[in-house]
KOLDOMI-640864 format. One record per atom (N, C-alpha, C): chain; residue number from 1; x, y, z; residue in one letter; atom name. Coordinates in pm, whole numbers, plus 50000, padded with zeros to 5 digits. Layout:
- A,NUM,X,Y,Z,A,CA
...
//
This chain:
- A,1,48950,51325,49591,M,N
- A,1,48912,51194,49541,M,CA
- A,1,49016,51090,49584,M,C
- A,2,48966,50981,49638,L,N
- A,2,49055,50872,49679,L,CA
- A,2,48980,50740,49664,L,C
- A,3,49041,50647,49592,K,N
- A,3,48985,50513,49576,K,CA
- A,3,49089,50410,49618,K,C
- A,4,49041,50307,49686,I,N
- A,4,49130,50202,49736,I,CA
- A,4,49084,50068,49681,I,C
- A,5,49179,49990,49632,Y,N
- A,5,49150,49861,49570,Y,CA
- A,5,49230,49751,49641,Y,C
- A,6,49171,49632,49647,A,N
- A,6,49239,49518,49709,A,CA
- A,6,49217,49394,49625,A,C
- A,7,49318,49309,49621,C,N
- A,7,49308,49184,49546,C,CA
- A,7,49365,49070,49629,C,C
- A,8,49285,48969,49650,D,N
- A,8,49328,48850,49724,D,CA
- A,8,49387,48751,49624,D,C
- A,9,49517,48728,49633,I,N
- A,9,49583,48642,49535,I,CA
- A,9,49605,48501,49588,I,C
- A,10,49531,48465,49693,S,N
- A,10,49543,48328,49744,S,CA
- A,10,49489,48228,49642,S,C
- A,11,49392,48273,49560,R,N
- A,11,49347,48191,49448,R,CA
- A,11,49441,48220,49332,R,C
- A,12,49537,48131,49312,K,N
- A,12,49642,48154,49213,K,CA
- A,12,49585,48150,49071,K,C
- A,13,49641,48236,48986,L,N
- A,13,49610,48228,48844,L,CA
- A,13,49667,48099,48786,L,C
- A,14,49604,48050,48681,T,N
- A,14,49659,47933,48614,T,CA
- A,14,49790,47971,48547,T,C
- A,15,49866,47870,48506,E,N
- A,15,49994,47897,48440,E,CA
- A,15,49974,47978,48312,E,C
- A,16,49866,47947,48239,V,N
- A,16,49836,48021,48116,V,CA
- A,16,49803,48166,48148,V,C
- A,17,49719,48187,48252,E,N
- A,17,49683,48323,48292,E,CA
- A,17,49806,48400,48338,E,C
- A,18,49893,48332,48411,N,N
- A,18,50016,48396,48459,N,CA
- A,18,50102,48443,48342,N,C
- A,19,50124,48353,48247,D,N
- A,19,50208,48387,48133,D,CA
- A,19,50147,48500,48050,D,C
- A,20,50015,48496,48032,S,N
- A,20,49950,48599,47951,S,CA
- A,20,49948,48734,48023,S,C
- A,21,49960,48733,48155,S,N
- A,21,49959,48857,48232,S,CA
- A,21,50078,48945,48201,S,C
- A,22,50188,48884,48161,H,N
- A,22,50311,48960,48138,H,CA
- A,22,50297,49061,48025,H,C
- A,23,50204,49037,47933,Q,N
- A,23,50186,49130,47822,Q,CA
- A,23,50123,49262,47867,Q,C
- A,24,50064,49262,47988,F,N
- A,24,49994,49381,48034,F,CA
- A,24,50076,49465,48132,F,C
- A,25,50193,49419,48171,I,N
- A,25,50273,49494,48267,I,CA
- A,25,50400,49545,48200,I,C
- A,26,50468,49635,48267,S,N
- A,26,50582,49704,48208,S,CA
- A,26,50706,49614,48203,S,C
- A,27,50794,49638,48106,P,N
- A,27,50922,49564,48101,P,CA
- A,27,51003,49582,48229,P,C
- A,28,50993,49702,48289,Q,N
- A,28,51066,49727,48414,Q,CA
- A,28,51017,49634,48525,Q,C
- A,29,50885,49612,48530,R,N
- A,29,50829,49523,48632,R,CA
- A,29,50875,49379,48608,R,C
- A,30,50874,49336,48484,I,N
- A,30,50918,49200,48452,I,CA
- A,30,51064,49181,48490,I,C
- A,31,51145,49282,48460,K,N
- A,31,51287,49277,48496,K,CA
- A,31,51304,49268,48647,K,C
- A,32,51224,49346,48719,K,N
- A,32,51229,49345,48866,K,CA
- A,32,51188,49208,48919,K,C
- A,33,51084,49150,48861,M,N
- A,33,51035,49020,48905,M,CA
- A,33,51140,48911,48885,M,C
- A,34,51215,48920,48777,K,N
- A,34,51316,48818,48748,K,CA
- A,34,51428,48816,48851,K,C
- A,35,51445,48929,48920,R,N
- A,35,51549,48936,49023,R,CA
- A,35,51502,48879,49157,R,C
- A,36,51373,48850,49166,M,N
- A,36,51317,48801,49292,M,CA
- A,36,51337,48651,49304,M,C
- A,37,51380,48608,49419,K,N
- A,37,51413,48467,49441,K,CA
- A,37,51289,48380,49454,K,C
- A,38,51186,48432,49522,F,N
- A,38,51071,48348,49556,F,CA
- A,38,50951,48377,49466,F,C
- A,39,50881,48271,49429,L,N
- A,39,50764,48282,49343,L,CA
- A,39,50658,48374,49405,L,C
- A,40,50637,48362,49536,E,N
- A,40,50535,48443,49602,E,CA
- A,40,50563,48592,49586,E,C
- A,41,50690,48631,49593,D,N
- A,41,50726,48772,49576,D,CA
- A,41,50700,48817,49433,D,C
- A,42,50730,48731,49337,R,N
- A,42,50706,48766,49196,R,CA
- A,42,50557,48783,49170,R,C
- A,43,50475,48695,49228,L,N
- A,43,50330,48704,49208,L,CA
- A,43,50273,48831,49270,L,C
- A,44,50319,48865,49390,R,N
- A,44,50270,48988,49454,R,CA
- A,44,50309,49111,49372,R,C
- A,45,50431,49113,49323,S,N
- A,45,50478,49226,49243,S,CA
- A,45,50397,49238,49114,S,C
- A,46,50374,49126,49046,M,N
- A,46,50298,49128,48922,M,CA
- A,46,50155,49176,48946,M,C
- A,47,50090,49121,49049,H,N
- A,47,49951,49159,49076,H,CA
- A,47,49938,49305,49119,H,C
- A,48,50040,49359,49183,A,N
- A,48,50034,49500,49223,A,CA
- A,48,50021,49589,49101,A,C
- A,49,50103,49563,48998,E,N
- A,49,50093,49647,48878,E,CA
- A,49,49965,49616,48800,E,C
- A,50,49925,49490,48796,L,N
- A,50,49799,49456,48729,L,CA
- A,50,49681,49529,48794,L,C
- A,51,49681,49535,48926,L,N
- A,51,49572,49601,48998,L,CA
- A,51,49570,49751,48967,L,C
- A,52,49687,49813,48964,L,N
- A,52,49695,49955,48929,L,CA
- A,52,49641,49979,48789,L,C
- A,53,49687,49899,48694,R,N
- A,53,49644,49918,48556,R,CA
- A,53,49494,49891,48539,R,C
- A,54,49445,49789,48607,F,N
- A,54,49302,49758,48605,F,CA
- A,54,49221,49879,48651,F,C
- A,55,49261,49939,48763,A,N
- A,55,49188,50053,48819,A,CA
- A,55,49193,50173,48725,A,C
- A,56,49309,50201,48669,L,N
- A,56,49323,50315,48579,L,CA
- A,56,49240,50297,48452,L,C
- A,57,49234,50175,48402,V,N
- A,57,49156,50147,48281,V,CA
- A,57,49006,50151,48311,V,C
- A,58,48965,50084,48418,R,N
- A,58,48821,50073,48446,R,CA
- A,58,48759,50202,48499,R,C
- A,59,48831,50271,48587,D,N
- A,59,48769,50383,48659,D,CA
- A,59,48820,50520,48619,D,C
- A,60,48932,50526,48545,F,N
- A,60,48989,50657,48515,F,CA
- A,60,49009,50682,48366,F,C
- A,61,48956,50594,48282,G,N
- A,61,48954,50618,48139,G,CA
- A,61,49085,50600,48066,G,C
- A,62,49181,50533,48127,Y,N
- A,62,49309,50510,48062,Y,CA
- A,62,49300,50391,47966,Y,C
- A,63,49386,50393,47866,H,N
- A,63,49412,50273,47785,H,CA
- A,63,49543,50216,47836,H,C
- A,64,49549,50085,47850,N,N
- A,64,49667,50025,47912,N,CA
- A,64,49797,50062,47841,N,C
- A,65,49792,50074,47708,D,N
- A,65,49913,50107,47632,D,CA
- A,65,49964,50247,47663,D,C
- A,66,49877,50331,47720,N,N
- A,66,49916,50469,47749,N,CA
- A,66,49956,50489,47896,N,C
- A,67,49964,50380,47970,I,N
- A,67,50006,50388,48110,I,CA
- A,67,50157,50363,48117,I,C
- A,68,50231,50466,48152,H,N
- A,68,50376,50455,48160,H,CA
- A,68,50420,50491,48302,H,C
- A,69,50495,50402,48362,L,N
- A,69,50538,50420,48500,L,CA
- A,69,50682,50469,48508,L,C
- A,70,50707,50550,48608,S,N
- A,70,50842,50602,48631,S,CA
- A,70,50864,50610,48781,S,C
- A,71,50972,50674,48822,T,N
- A,71,50998,50695,48965,T,CA
- A,71,51034,50840,48988,T,C
- A,72,50997,50890,49105,S,N
- A,72,51031,51027,49142,S,CA
- A,72,51179,51033,49182,S,C
- A,73,51225,51154,49212,S,N
- A,73,51365,51171,49252,S,CA
- A,73,51397,51096,49381,S,C
- A,74,51292,51071,49462,S,N
- A,74,51313,50997,49587,S,CA
- A,74,51288,50848,49572,S,C
- A,75,51256,50805,49448,G,N
- A,75,51238,50663,49421,G,CA
- A,75,51095,50613,49432,G,C
- A,76,50999,50703,49452,K,N
- A,76,50858,50663,49462,K,CA
- A,76,50801,50639,49323,K,C
- A,77,50732,50525,49300,P,N
- A,77,50670,50501,49170,P,CA
- A,77,50564,50607,49139,P,C
- A,78,50564,50655,49016,V,N
- A,78,50469,50758,48973,V,CA
- A,78,50425,50729,48830,V,C
- A,79,50317,50794,48789,L,N
- A,79,50275,50789,48650,L,CA
- A,79,50359,50890,48572,L,C
- A,80,50422,50844,48466,A,N
- A,80,50512,50931,48389,A,CA
- A,80,50433,51036,48312,A,C
- A,81,50495,51152,48296,D,N
- A,81,50444,51259,48208,D,CA
- A,81,50312,51319,48253,D,C
- A,82,50275,51303,48378,Q,N
- A,82,50155,51370,48427,Q,CA
- A,82,50157,51372,48579,Q,C
- A,83,50092,51473,48636,D,N
- A,83,50089,51485,48782,D,CA
- A,83,49946,51502,48834,D,C
- A,84,49849,51458,48754,M,N
- A,84,49709,51472,48794,M,CA
- A,84,49665,51361,48888,M,C
- A,85,49728,51244,48876,L,N
- A,85,49691,51131,48960,L,CA
- A,85,49813,51081,49037,L,C
- A,86,49788,51042,49161,H,N
- A,86,49891,50983,49246,H,CA
- A,86,49844,50842,49282,H,C
- A,87,49939,50751,49297,F,N
- A,87,49902,50616,49337,F,CA
- A,87,50005,50562,49434,F,C
- A,88,49966,50457,49504,N,N
- A,88,50059,50387,49590,N,CA
- A,88,50018,50241,49599,N,C
- A,89,50117,50153,49605,L,N
- A,89,50094,50009,49606,L,CA
- A,89,50153,49947,49732,L,C
- A,90,50093,49838,49777,S,N
- A,90,50147,49764,49890,S,CA
- A,90,50099,49620,49881,S,C
- A,91,50181,49528,49931,H,N
- A,91,50138,49388,49931,H,CA
- A,91,50206,49314,50045,H,C
- A,92,50135,49216,50097,S,N
- A,92,50187,49133,50205,S,CA
- A,92,50103,49007,50211,S,C
- A,93,50168,48893,50232,G,N
- A,93,50093,48768,50238,G,CA
- A,93,50018,48744,50108,G,C
- A,94,49886,48726,50118,S,N
- A,94,49805,48699,50000,S,CA
- A,94,49725,48820,49954,S,C
- A,95,49758,48940,50005,W,N
- A,95,49682,49059,49967,W,CA
- A,95,49769,49163,49897,W,C
- A,96,49709,49224,49794,V,N
- A,96,49773,49333,49721,V,CA
- A,96,49679,49453,49727,V,C
- A,97,49734,49571,49755,F,N
- A,97,49653,49693,49766,F,CA
- A,97,49703,49800,49672,F,C
- A,98,49609,49884,49628,C,N
- A,98,49640,49999,49543,C,CA
- A,98,49551,50115,49586,C,C
- A,99,49610,50231,49604,A,N
- A,99,49533,50353,49633,A,CA
- A,99,49562,50454,49522,A,C
- A,100,49456,50518,49471,I,N
- A,100,49469,50618,49365,I,CA
- A,100,49396,50744,49409,I,C
- A,101,49462,50859,49390,S,N
- A,101,49405,50985,49435,S,CA
- A,101,49452,51099,49346,S,C
- A,102,49385,51213,49357,D,N
- A,102,49432,51332,49287,D,CA
- A,102,49528,51413,49375,D,C
- A,103,49559,51359,49493,Q,N
- A,103,49656,51420,49584,Q,CA
- A,103,49748,51309,49637,Q,C
- A,104,49849,51348,49711,A,N
- A,104,49943,51251,49765,A,CA
- A,104,49871,51146,49849,A,C
- A,105,49919,51021,49840,V,N
- A,105,49857,50911,49914,V,CA
- A,105,49962,50806,49946,V,C
- A,106,49947,50742,50060,G,N
- A,106,50034,50631,50098,G,CA
- A,106,49950,50520,50158,G,C
- A,107,49981,50395,50122,V,N
- A,107,49907,50281,50174,V,CA
- A,107,50005,50172,50213,V,C
- A,108,49972,50100,50320,D,N
- A,108,50056,49988,50360,D,CA
- A,108,49969,49879,50419,D,C
- A,109,49997,49755,50379,I,N
- A,109,49930,49640,50439,I,CA
- A,109,50038,49547,50493,I,C
- A,110,50012,49491,50609,E,N
- A,110,50108,49401,50672,E,CA
- A,110,50036,49277,50724,E,C
- A,111,50097,49163,50699,K,N
- A,111,50050,49039,50759,K,CA
- A,111,50114,49026,50896,K,C
- A,112,50032,49006,50997,I,N
- A,112,50081,49003,51134,I,CA
- A,112,50158,48873,51160,I,C
- A,113,50277,48889,51216,S,N
- A,113,50357,48775,51260,S,CA
- A,113,50379,48787,51410,S,C
- A,114,50393,48676,51476,E,N
- A,114,50414,48678,51620,E,CA
- A,114,50559,48713,51653,E,C
- A,115,50575,48794,51758,G,N
- A,115,50708,48823,51810,G,CA
- A,115,50799,48895,51713,G,C
- A,116,50740,48985,51630,D,N
- A,116,50819,49052,51527,D,CA
- A,116,50838,49200,51561,D,C
- A,117,50860,49231,51689,N,N
- A,117,50871,49371,51730,N,CA
- A,117,51005,49405,51794,N,C
- A,118,51110,49341,51744,G,N
- A,118,51243,49362,51801,G,CA
- A,118,51302,49499,51772,G,C
- A,119,51245,49573,51675,F,N
- A,119,51299,49704,51639,F,CA
- A,119,51219,49818,51703,F,C
- A,120,51143,49785,51805,M,N
- A,120,51052,49880,51867,M,CA
- A,120,51119,50013,51901,M,C
- A,121,51233,50006,51970,E,N
- A,121,51296,50128,52019,E,CA
- A,121,51358,50211,51907,E,C
- A,122,51377,50150,51789,M,N
- A,122,51437,50221,51677,M,CA
- A,122,51334,50300,51597,M,C
- A,123,51207,50262,51606,I,N
- A,123,51107,50322,51518,I,CA
- A,123,50993,50391,51592,I,C
- A,124,50979,50366,51722,L,N
- A,124,50864,50420,51795,L,CA
- A,124,50900,50541,51881,L,C
- A,125,50806,50632,51890,H,N
- A,125,50816,50747,51980,H,CA
- A,125,50809,50695,52124,H,C
- A,126,50880,50758,52219,P,N
- A,126,50876,50711,52359,P,CA
- A,126,50734,50695,52413,P,C
- A,127,50643,50785,52374,A,N
- A,127,50505,50775,52421,A,CA
- A,127,50436,50651,52363,A,C
- A,128,50475,50614,52240,E,N
- A,128,50418,50494,52178,E,CA
- A,128,50466,50369,52249,E,C
- A,129,50594,50367,52285,I,N
- A,129,50649,50252,52356,I,CA
- A,129,50578,50233,52489,I,C
- A,130,50558,50344,52561,L,N
- A,130,50489,50337,52690,L,CA
- A,130,50347,50286,52672,L,C
- A,131,50277,50339,52572,W,N
- A,131,50139,50296,52546,W,CA
- A,131,50135,50147,52511,W,C
- A,132,50232,50104,52431,L,N
- A,132,50237,49964,52390,L,CA
- A,132,50262,49873,52511,L,C
- A,133,50351,49914,52597,Q,N
- A,133,50382,49835,52717,Q,CA
- A,133,50261,49824,52809,Q,C
- A,134,50174,49925,52806,E,N
- A,134,50056,49925,52891,E,CA
- A,134,49936,49856,52826,E,C
- A,135,49951,49817,52700,S,N
- A,135,49843,49748,52630,S,CA
- A,135,49821,49610,52691,S,C
- A,136,49700,49558,52674,Q,N
- A,136,49674,49422,52718,Q,CA
- A,136,49761,49326,52639,Q,C
- A,137,49806,49221,52705,E,N
- A,137,49905,49131,52646,E,CA
- A,137,49861,49078,52510,E,C
- A,138,49734,49041,52496,Q,N
- A,138,49686,48981,52371,Q,CA
- A,138,49674,49084,52259,Q,C
- A,139,49686,49214,52293,E,N
- A,139,49673,49319,52192,E,CA
- A,139,49806,49381,52152,E,C
- A,140,49912,49348,52225,K,N
- A,140,50040,49417,52204,K,CA
- A,140,50094,49399,52062,K,C
- A,141,50094,49277,52013,N,N
- A,141,50152,49253,51881,N,CA
- A,141,50071,49321,51771,N,C
- A,142,49938,49313,51781,T,N
- A,142,49853,49379,51682,T,CA
- A,142,49872,49530,51687,T,C
- A,143,49879,49586,51807,N,N
- A,143,49900,49730,51821,N,CA
- A,143,50035,49774,51766,N,C
- A,144,50137,49690,51787,Y,N
- A,144,50269,49721,51730,Y,CA
- A,144,50260,49729,51578,Y,C
- A,145,50190,49633,51518,Y,N
- A,145,50177,49633,51372,Y,CA
- A,145,50098,49754,51323,Y,C
- A,146,50000,49797,51401,K,N
- A,146,49924,49916,51362,K,CA
- A,146,50014,50039,51362,K,C
- A,147,50099,50051,51464,L,N
- A,147,50193,50162,51469,L,CA
- A,147,50288,50159,51350,L,C
- A,148,50346,50042,51326,W,N
- A,148,50442,50027,51216,W,CA
- A,148,50376,50055,51081,W,C
- A,149,50258,49998,51062,C,N
- A,149,50186,50012,50935,C,CA
- A,149,50154,50159,50906,C,C
- A,150,50108,50230,51007,L,N
- A,150,50072,50371,50990,L,CA
- A,150,50196,50456,50960,L,C
- A,151,50307,50426,51026,K,N
- A,151,50430,50501,51000,K,CA
- A,151,50481,50476,50859,K,C
- A,152,50469,50352,50812,E,N
- A,152,50515,50322,50677,E,CA
- A,152,50425,50390,50573,E,C
- A,153,50294,50388,50596,A,N
- A,153,50202,50455,50504,A,CA
- A,153,50230,50605,50501,A,C
- A,154,50265,50662,50616,Y,N
- A,154,50295,50806,50622,Y,CA
- A,154,50421,50839,50542,Y,C
- A,155,50523,50755,50554,G,N
- A,155,50645,50777,50476,G,CA
- A,155,50618,50769,50326,G,C
- A,156,50530,50679,50287,K,N
- A,156,50494,50666,50145,K,CA
- A,156,50410,50785,50101,K,C
- A,157,50326,50836,50190,F,N
- A,157,50249,50957,50163,F,CA
- A,157,50343,51075,50137,F,C
- A,158,50448,51086,50218,L,N
- A,158,50547,51193,50201,L,CA
- A,158,50633,51172,50077,L,C
- A,159,50640,51047,50030,G,N
- A,159,50724,51016,49914,G,CA
- A,159,50868,50987,49950,G,C
- A,160,50893,50956,50078,V,N
- A,160,51031,50932,50122,V,CA
- A,160,51052,50792,50176,V,C
- A,161,50948,50709,50173,G,N
- A,161,50960,50575,50228,G,CA
- A,161,50986,50581,50378,G,C
- A,162,51089,50511,50422,L,N
- A,162,51124,50512,50564,L,CA
- A,162,51238,50609,50595,L,C
- A,163,51270,50696,50500,N,N
- A,163,51379,50792,50519,N,CA
- A,163,51329,50920,50586,N,C
- A,164,51270,50903,50703,Y,N
- A,164,51231,51017,50786,Y,CA
- A,164,51241,50972,50931,Y,C
- A,165,51230,51065,51023,D,N
- A,165,51250,51032,51164,D,CA
- A,165,51123,50969,51221,D,C
- A,166,51117,50837,51217,L,N
- A,166,50998,50766,51263,L,CA
- A,166,50973,50790,51412,L,C
- A,167,51079,50804,51489,Q,N
- A,167,51063,50818,51634,Q,CA
- A,167,50999,50950,51674,Q,C
- A,168,51010,51051,51587,K,N
- A,168,50954,51182,51621,K,CA
- A,168,50814,51202,51564,K,C
- A,169,50765,51104,51491,T,N
- A,169,50628,51109,51440,T,CA
- A,169,50543,51017,51526,T,C
- A,170,50453,51075,51602,R,N
- A,170,50380,51000,51703,R,CA
- A,170,50239,50964,51656,R,C
- A,171,50203,50838,51675,C,N
- A,171,50067,50793,51650,C,CA
- A,171,49989,50801,51780,C,C
- A,172,49866,50850,51772,E,N
- A,172,49783,50864,51890,E,CA
- A,172,49652,50788,51871,E,C
- A,173,49598,50739,51982,V,N
- A,173,49471,50666,51978,V,CA
- A,173,49377,50729,52080,V,C
- A,174,49263,50776,52031,Q,N
- A,174,49161,50832,52120,Q,CA
- A,174,49026,50775,52081,Q,C
- A,175,48961,50710,52177,D,N
- A,175,48831,50648,52153,D,CA
- A,175,48834,50553,52033,D,C
- A,176,48946,50481,52022,G,N
- A,176,48959,50384,51914,G,CA
- A,176,48997,50442,51780,G,C
- A,177,49012,50575,51771,I,N
- A,177,49048,50642,51645,I,CA
- A,177,49198,50672,51646,I,C
- A,178,49266,50625,51542,W,N
- A,178,49410,50646,51530,W,CA
- A,178,49438,50770,51448,W,C
- A,179,49539,50846,51489,S,N
- A,179,49580,50964,51413,S,CA
- A,179,49730,50983,51426,S,C
- A,180,49784,51068,51339,L,N
- A,180,49927,51097,51338,L,CA
- A,180,49952,51237,51392,L,C
- A,181,50059,51251,51468,A,N
- A,181,50100,51382,51516,A,CA
- A,181,50247,51402,51480,A,C
- A,182,50275,51433,51350,P,N
- A,182,50414,51451,51308,P,CA
- A,182,50477,51571,51375,P,C
- A,183,50609,51565,51394,Q,N
- A,183,50679,51677,51457,Q,CA
- A,183,50672,51801,51369,Q,C
- A,184,50679,51781,51239,H,N
- A,184,50671,51893,51145,H,CA
- A,184,50558,51866,51047,H,C
- A,185,50479,51969,51017,E,N
- A,185,50373,51953,50919,E,CA
- A,185,50433,51926,50781,E,C
- A,186,50376,51832,50710,A,N
- A,186,50423,51801,50576,A,CA
- A,186,50393,51917,50482,A,C
- A,187,50480,51937,50384,D,N
- A,187,50456,52042,50285,D,CA
- A,187,50332,52012,50202,D,C
- A,188,50286,51888,50208,L,N
- A,188,50174,51846,50126,L,CA
- A,188,50040,51886,50187,L,C
- A,189,50041,51949,50303,G,N
- A,189,49917,51991,50366,G,CA
- A,189,49871,51891,50470,G,C
- A,190,49745,51902,50513,P,N
- A,190,49695,51813,50619,P,CA
- A,190,49696,51668,50576,P,C
- A,191,49718,51581,50671,C,N
- A,191,49723,51437,50642,C,CA
- A,191,49615,51366,50723,C,C
- A,192,49519,51308,50653,H,N
- A,192,49421,51222,50718,H,CA
- A,192,49480,51081,50721,H,C
- A,193,49453,51010,50829,S,N
- A,193,49511,50876,50841,S,CA
- A,193,49409,50778,50896,S,C
- A,194,49430,50652,50861,S,N
- A,194,49342,50546,50908,S,CA
- A,194,49423,50418,50917,S,C
- A,195,49403,50343,51025,V,N
- A,195,49467,50212,51038,V,CA
- A,195,49366,50118,51102,V,C
- A,196,49356,49998,51050,R,N
- A,196,49257,49905,51103,R,CA
- A,196,49291,49763,51062,R,C
- A,197,49225,49669,51128,T,N
- A,197,49233,49530,51086,T,CA
- A,197,49149,49516,50960,T,C
- A,198,49211,49469,50853,F,N
- A,198,49139,49455,50726,F,CA
- A,198,49064,49323,50721,F,C
- A,199,49135,49217,50746,T,N
- A,199,49077,49085,50758,T,CA
- A,199,49163,49010,50858,T,C
- A,200,49123,48893,50898,T,N
- A,200,49196,48822,51003,T,CA
- A,200,49345,48810,50969,T,C
- A,201,49428,48864,51059,G,N
- A,201,49572,48852,51042,G,CA
- A,201,49637,48961,50959,G,C
- A,202,49562,49063,50917,Y,N
- A,202,49617,49169,50833,Y,CA
- A,202,49578,49307,50886,Y,C
- A,203,49674,49399,50878,I,N
- A,203,49652,49539,50914,I,CA
- A,203,49672,49624,50789,I,C
- A,204,49583,49723,50769,I,N
- A,204,49600,49817,50658,I,CA
- A,204,49599,49959,50712,I,C
- A,205,49688,50042,50658,A,N
- A,205,49693,50184,50695,A,CA
- A,205,49695,50268,50568,A,C
- A,206,49628,50384,50575,V,N
- A,206,49623,50476,50461,V,CA
- A,206,49646,50617,50513,V,C
- A,207,49729,50694,50442,C,N
- A,207,49748,50836,50470,C,CA
- A,207,49718,50914,50343,C,C
- A,208,49639,51019,50357,S,N
- A,208,49595,51092,50238,S,CA
- A,208,49559,51236,50274,S,C
- A,209,49566,51323,50174,V,N
- A,209,49516,51460,50191,V,CA
- A,209,49365,51456,50211,V,C
- A,210,49300,51358,50146,H,N
- A,210,49155,51343,50157,H,CA
- A,210,49117,51255,50276,H,C
- A,211,48993,51267,50320,K,N
- A,211,48942,51177,50421,K,CA
- A,211,48941,51035,50365,K,C
- A,212,48967,50938,50451,I,N
- A,212,48982,50800,50406,I,CA
- A,212,48843,50735,50392,I,C
- A,213,48809,50685,50273,P,N
- A,213,48680,50618,50257,P,CA
- A,213,48678,50484,50330,P,C
- A,214,48561,50443,50372,S,N
- A,214,48550,50315,50443,S,CA
- A,214,48543,50197,50346,S,C
- A,215,48497,50224,50224,D,N
- A,215,48480,50114,50129,D,CA
- A,215,48609,50088,50052,D,C
- A,216,48635,49960,50031,I,N
- A,216,48751,49914,49954,I,CA
- A,216,48700,49826,49841,I,C
- A,217,48743,49854,49720,H,N
- A,217,48698,49778,49603,H,CA
- A,217,48778,49648,49595,H,C
- A,218,48712,49536,49619,K,N
- A,218,48780,49406,49617,K,CA
- A,218,48768,49344,49478,K,C
- A,219,48882,49309,49421,I,N
- A,219,48890,49257,49285,I,CA
- A,219,48951,49118,49287,I,C
- A,220,48895,49027,49208,Q,N
- A,220,48950,48893,49196,Q,CA
- A,220,49064,48892,49093,Q,C
- A,221,49166,48806,49112,P,N
- A,221,49280,48804,49019,P,CA
- A,221,49239,48786,48873,P,C
- A,222,49142,48697,48847,E,N
- A,222,49103,48674,48709,E,CA
- A,222,49035,48796,48647,E,C
- A,223,48974,48881,48731,E,N
- A,223,48913,49004,48680,E,CA
- A,223,49017,49097,48623,E,C
- A,224,49134,49101,48685,L,N
- A,224,49241,49190,48640,L,CA
- A,224,49280,49157,48496,L,C
- A,225,49310,49030,48474,V,N
- A,225,49356,48987,48341,V,CA
- A,225,49245,49000,48239,V,C
- A,226,49124,48956,48275,N,N
- A,226,49013,48960,48180,N,CA
- A,226,48980,49103,48138,N,C
- A,227,48980,49196,48233,A,N
- A,227,48947,49335,48202,A,CA
- A,227,49054,49398,48113,A,C
- A,228,49181,49371,48142,L,N
- A,228,49289,49428,48061,L,CA
- A,228,49291,49365,47922,L,C
- A,229,49261,49236,47914,R,N
- A,229,49255,49171,47784,R,CA
- A,229,49141,49229,47701,R,C
- A,230,49026,49247,47763,K,N
- A,230,48910,49302,47693,K,CA
- A,230,48937,49445,47646,K,C
- A,231,49004,49524,47730,A,N
- A,231,49032,49663,47696,A,CA
- A,231,49135,49675,47584,A,C
- A,232,49211,49568,47560,S,N
- A,232,49316,49572,47459,S,CA
- A,232,49265,49533,47320,S,C
- A,233,49142,49485,47314,R,N
- A,233,49088,49441,47184,R,CA
- A,233,49055,49560,47095,R,C
//
C-alpha cells in the first residue's frame, strides 16, 4: 500500500487560519519553525506536518491527538510507538508532498532552477555525467534535476538521507522509464522508483517497496485545517 498526497500552498492561508493551524501540529514542529529565518520556509514546514496529519486522520483512522512524531536513530522522522506505517515528507517552492506506506518510502520534490548543477561531479555516477553531457541542451537542466531528485528520494527510502555513496548509485533511463541501479541491494528489499515532471517547473521522485501509483491526491490548504478542526470536535 502506498498513497501520495500533494498540497499547493501558493494560495496562502489567512492570518487567522495560520494561527489556528498551530494547535494541530507538534510542539517540536513549532520549535523548529521558530528557528527558520524566512516565512516561506516556516509555511512549508507547517503544511508538511498538516498534510501528514490530514492523511492519517482521513484515510488511516487516526485521531490527531494520538499522532506522535519521533525520529529514527539516523534522524528520519517516524511515527512514534508503532512500525506499521511509514511516511516521508518533502517540499519545495509552493508544493508540499507526503507519502504514506506500510513499507519504507522516500519522496522528493524539487523546483527547477537554472544553472544549479555545479555539484554534478560530486553526486553523479560517471555514466550519468556522460549521459547528461549527451542530452539535448534544452533538456540538460531538467535531466540533472531528475537525477538529483531520484537520488535524494532513494536516500530517504533507505532512511539515511544523503549519507550514502551517491556516485555509486546509478540512475538509468530506457524508453523514457527511469530506474535505479544501486551498487548494493538495500536491506529493505526491492526498490521501485519513479521520477517525472509533476507540474511546470517541478520534478517529483518516489522510491518504494511497492509499485508507484500514478495518482496523487491533491489537497487544498484550507482542507487541511478544516478537516483537522472537524475531527477534533
